[in-house]
MDTraj code that builds the backbone (N, CA, C; nanometers):
import mdtraj as md
import numpy as np

residues = "MET LYS ILE LYS VAL ILE VAL HIS GLU ALA GLU GLU GLY GLY PHE TRP ALA GLU VAL PRO ALA ILE PRO GLY CYS ALA THR GLN GLY GLU THR PHE GLU ASP LEU LEU HIS ASN LEU TYR GLU ALA VAL GLU GLY CYS LEU SER VAL ASP VAL SER GLN THR GLN ILE PRO GLY GLU GLY ARG VAL LEU GLU ILE ALA ILE".split()
xyz = np.array([
    [-10.0582, 7.4219, 5.6373],
    [-10.1468, 7.2939, 5.6447],
    [-10.3046, 7.3209, 5.6472],
    [-10.3764, 7.2680, 5.5690],
    [-10.5306, 7.2641, 5.5771],
    [-10.5733, 7.1420, 5.6229],
    [-10.6717, 7.1246, 5.7064],
    [-10.7354, 7.0138, 5.7365],
    [-10.8804, 7.0305, 5.7376],
    [-10.9554, 6.9348, 5.7076],
    [-11.0927, 6.9419, 5.6894],
    [-11.1681, 6.8956, 5.8452],
    [-11.2607, 6.9718, 5.8972],
    [-11.3293, 6.9288, 5.9952],
    [-11.4774, 6.9290, 5.9769],
    [-11.5524, 6.8407, 6.0410],
    [-11.7005, 6.8457, 6.0205],
    [-11.7749, 6.9097, 6.1437],
    [-11.8458, 7.0152, 6.1100],
    [-11.9137, 7.0922, 6.2302],
    [-12.0441, 7.0641, 6.2432],
    [-12.1012, 7.0463, 6.3706],
    [-12.2247, 6.9903, 6.4045],
    [-12.2986, 7.1074, 6.4924],
    [-12.4221, 7.1299, 6.4706],
    [-12.5018, 7.1994, 6.5772],
    [-12.5334, 7.1029, 6.6978],
    [-12.4924, 7.1410, 6.8273],
    [-12.5309, 7.0555, 6.9231],
    [-12.6782, 7.0734, 6.9791],
    [-12.7359, 6.9643, 6.9957],
    [-12.8857, 6.9595, 7.0607],
    [-12.9049, 7.0687, 7.1572],
    [-12.8098, 7.0687, 7.2625],
    [-12.8409, 7.1761, 7.3671],
    [-12.7940, 7.2906, 7.3455],
    [-12.7449, 7.3314, 7.2187],
    [-12.6931, 7.4687, 7.1852],
    [-12.5407, 7.4713, 7.1666],
    [-12.5047, 7.5581, 7.0933],
    [-12.3609, 7.5667, 7.0673],
    [-12.3220, 7.4767, 6.9605],
    [-12.1947, 7.4327, 6.9303],
    [-12.1512, 7.3687, 6.8260],
    [-12.0558, 7.2549, 6.8856],
    [-12.0222, 7.1448, 6.7996],
    [-11.9211, 7.0512, 6.8310],
    [-11.8720, 7.0172, 6.6895],
    [-11.7415, 6.9723, 6.6824],
    [-11.6707, 6.9479, 6.5683],
    [-11.5683, 6.8275, 6.5851],
    [-11.5589, 6.7519, 6.4631],
    [-11.4618, 6.6403, 6.4693],
    [-11.3708, 6.6576, 6.3381],
    [-11.2539, 6.5902, 6.3477],
    [-11.1502, 6.6067, 6.2572],
    [-11.1425, 6.4574, 6.2012],
    [-11.1880, 6.4349, 6.0832],
    [-11.1819, 6.2879, 6.0515],
    [-11.0410, 6.2359, 6.0279],
    [-10.9562, 6.3228, 5.9871],
    [-10.8082, 6.2821, 5.9580],
    [-10.7331, 6.2517, 6.0804],
    [-10.7830, 6.2834, 6.1988],
    [-10.7201, 6.2485, 6.3250],
    [-10.8355, 6.1854, 6.4053],
    [-10.8252, 6.0528, 6.4111],
    [-10.9037, 5.9814, 6.5040],
    [-10.9372, 6.0121, 6.6408],
    [-11.0436, 6.0365, 6.6917],
    [-11.0565, 6.0888, 6.8360],
    [-11.0428, 6.2228, 6.8513],
    [-11.0000, 6.3025, 6.7568],
    [-10.9922, 6.4542, 6.7795],
    [-11.1151, 6.5256, 6.7616],
    [-11.1844, 6.5718, 6.8698],
    [-11.3138, 6.6486, 6.8628],
    [-11.3065, 6.7450, 6.9617],
    [-11.4008, 6.8395, 6.9579],
    [-11.4081, 6.9460, 7.0468],
    [-11.5340, 7.0190, 7.0483],
    [-11.5791, 7.1069, 7.1084],
    [-11.7102, 7.1824, 7.1270],
    [-11.6911, 7.3297, 7.1578],
    [-11.7952, 7.3945, 7.1443],
    [-11.7832, 7.5491, 7.1729],
    [-11.9220, 7.6081, 7.1928],
    [-11.9351, 7.7018, 7.2837],
    [-12.0793, 7.7722, 7.2796],
    [-12.1215, 7.8445, 7.1750],
    [-12.0277, 7.9215, 7.1088],
    [-12.0311, 7.9822, 6.9968],
    [-11.9470, 7.9554, 6.8759],
    [-11.9733, 7.9897, 6.7532],
    [-11.8824, 7.9283, 6.6539],
    [-11.7468, 7.9729, 6.6673],
    [-11.7223, 8.1119, 6.7257],
    [-11.5844, 8.1519, 6.7522],
    [-11.5263, 8.0769, 6.8588],
    [-11.5704, 8.0397, 6.9640],
    [-11.5252, 7.9489, 7.0841],
    [-11.4857, 7.8279, 7.0028],
    [-11.5630, 7.7557, 6.9083],
    [-11.5419, 7.6348, 6.8501],
    [-11.4161, 7.6454, 6.7780],
    [-11.4092, 7.7439, 6.6897],
    [-11.2939, 7.7731, 6.6055],
    [-11.1416, 7.7685, 6.6933],
    [-11.1667, 7.8425, 6.8026],
    [-11.0600, 7.8578, 6.9074],
    [-11.0263, 7.7182, 6.9481],
    [-11.1120, 7.6476, 6.9902],
    [-11.1044, 7.5199, 7.0568],
    [-11.0446, 7.4316, 6.9522],
    [-11.0862, 7.4354, 6.8405],
    [-11.0422, 7.3534, 6.7258],
    [-10.8942, 7.3546, 6.7102],
    [-10.8300, 7.4713, 6.7175],
    [-10.6971, 7.4951, 6.7088],
    [-10.6212, 7.4214, 6.8018],
    [-10.6583, 7.4539, 6.9391],
    [-10.6153, 7.3632, 7.0414],
    [-10.6282, 7.2227, 7.0425],
    [-10.7299, 7.1621, 6.9977],
    [-10.7443, 7.0265, 6.9828],
    [-10.6555, 6.9597, 6.8897],
    [-10.6646, 7.0164, 6.7672],
    [-10.5745, 6.9682, 6.6561],
    [-10.4124, 6.9801, 6.7049],
    [-10.3794, 7.0853, 6.7641],
    [-10.2473, 7.0820, 6.8268],
    [-10.2089, 6.9750, 6.9201],
    [-10.3132, 6.9687, 7.0114],
    [-10.2933, 6.8675, 7.1258],
    [-10.2924, 6.7165, 7.0641],
    [-10.3843, 6.6811, 6.9763],
    [-10.3929, 6.5633, 6.9084],
    [-10.2638, 6.5415, 6.8383],
    [-10.2068, 6.6254, 6.7714],
    [-10.0713, 6.6113, 6.6875],
    [-9.9464, 6.6160, 6.7688],
    [-9.9538, 6.6533, 6.8769],
    [-9.8253, 6.6545, 6.9691],
    [-9.8148, 6.5655, 7.0785],
    [-9.8372, 6.4306, 7.0308],
    [-9.8213, 6.3181, 7.1068],
    [-9.6762, 6.2959, 7.1403],
    [-9.6364, 6.2687, 7.2794],
    [-9.5195, 6.2403, 7.3165],
    [-9.4942, 6.0978, 7.2953],
    [-9.4052, 6.0697, 7.2130],
    [-9.3744, 5.9182, 7.1834],
    [-9.2326, 5.8863, 7.2447],
    [-9.1879, 5.9496, 7.3443],
    [-9.0796, 5.9173, 7.4263],
    [-9.0931, 5.7875, 7.4949],
    [-9.2217, 5.7636, 7.5524],
    [-9.2456, 5.6391, 7.6293],
    [-9.2791, 5.5229, 7.5436],
    [-9.3033, 5.5362, 7.4067],
    [-9.3362, 5.4349, 7.3173],
    [-9.2403, 5.3277, 7.2927],
    [-9.2638, 5.2160, 7.2989],
    [-9.1741, 5.0960, 7.2600],
    [-9.1588, 5.1013, 7.1027],
    [-9.0326, 5.1149, 7.0448],
    [-9.0241, 5.1175, 6.9035],
    [-8.9792, 4.9710, 6.8734],
    [-9.0428, 4.8946, 6.8001],
    [-9.0104, 4.7633, 6.7760],
    [-8.8956, 4.7403, 6.6592],
    [-8.8007, 4.6399, 6.7002],
    [-8.6821, 4.6027, 6.6046],
    [-8.6096, 4.7356, 6.5473],
    [-8.5957, 4.7327, 6.4298],
    [-8.5200, 4.8558, 6.3658],
    [-8.5990, 4.9852, 6.3364],
    [-8.7145, 4.9991, 6.3860],
    [-8.7952, 5.1112, 6.3775],
    [-8.7254, 5.2484, 6.4494],
    [-8.7662, 5.3425, 6.4033],
    [-8.7135, 5.4729, 6.4472],
    [-8.8234, 5.5881, 6.4471],
    [-8.8055, 5.6853, 6.5334],
    [-8.8775, 5.8071, 6.5374],
    [-8.8427, 5.9106, 6.4532],
    [-8.9140, 5.9666, 6.3691],
    [-8.8847, 6.0969, 6.3009],
    [-8.9826, 6.2054, 6.3448],
    [-8.9128, 6.3255, 6.3341],
    [-9.0017, 6.4577, 6.3611],
    [-8.9860, 6.5345, 6.2275],
    [-9.1138, 6.5537, 6.1654],
    [-9.1271, 6.6164, 6.0403],
    [-9.2368, 6.7350, 6.0687],
    [-9.2137, 6.8393, 5.9913],
    [-9.2891, 6.9652, 5.9920],
    [-9.3945, 6.9614, 5.8698],
    [-9.5128, 6.9877, 5.9068],
    [-9.6318, 6.9673, 5.8003],
    [-9.6919, 7.0995, 5.7903],
])
top = md.Topology()
chain = top.add_chain()
for i, resn in enumerate(residues, 1):
    res = top.add_residue(resn, chain, resSeq=i)
    for name in ("N", "CA", "C"):
        top.add_atom(name, md.element.get_by_symbol(name[0]), res)
traj = md.Trajectory(xyz[None], top)
């Protein structure tokens, strides 16, 4: 899977990035390498939301898919 991210240089130094395809998914790093490492963790965390406590209305159902 490929996903696009927008990388910004932080005013105070380092970098920060956001993932437009996943609202609210963003991270930062002191170096570009730190940022890349943190991006993998941020995307994984944003995509691994636990829906077991979510109310499923009516005839809805939860599916788990691999992407």
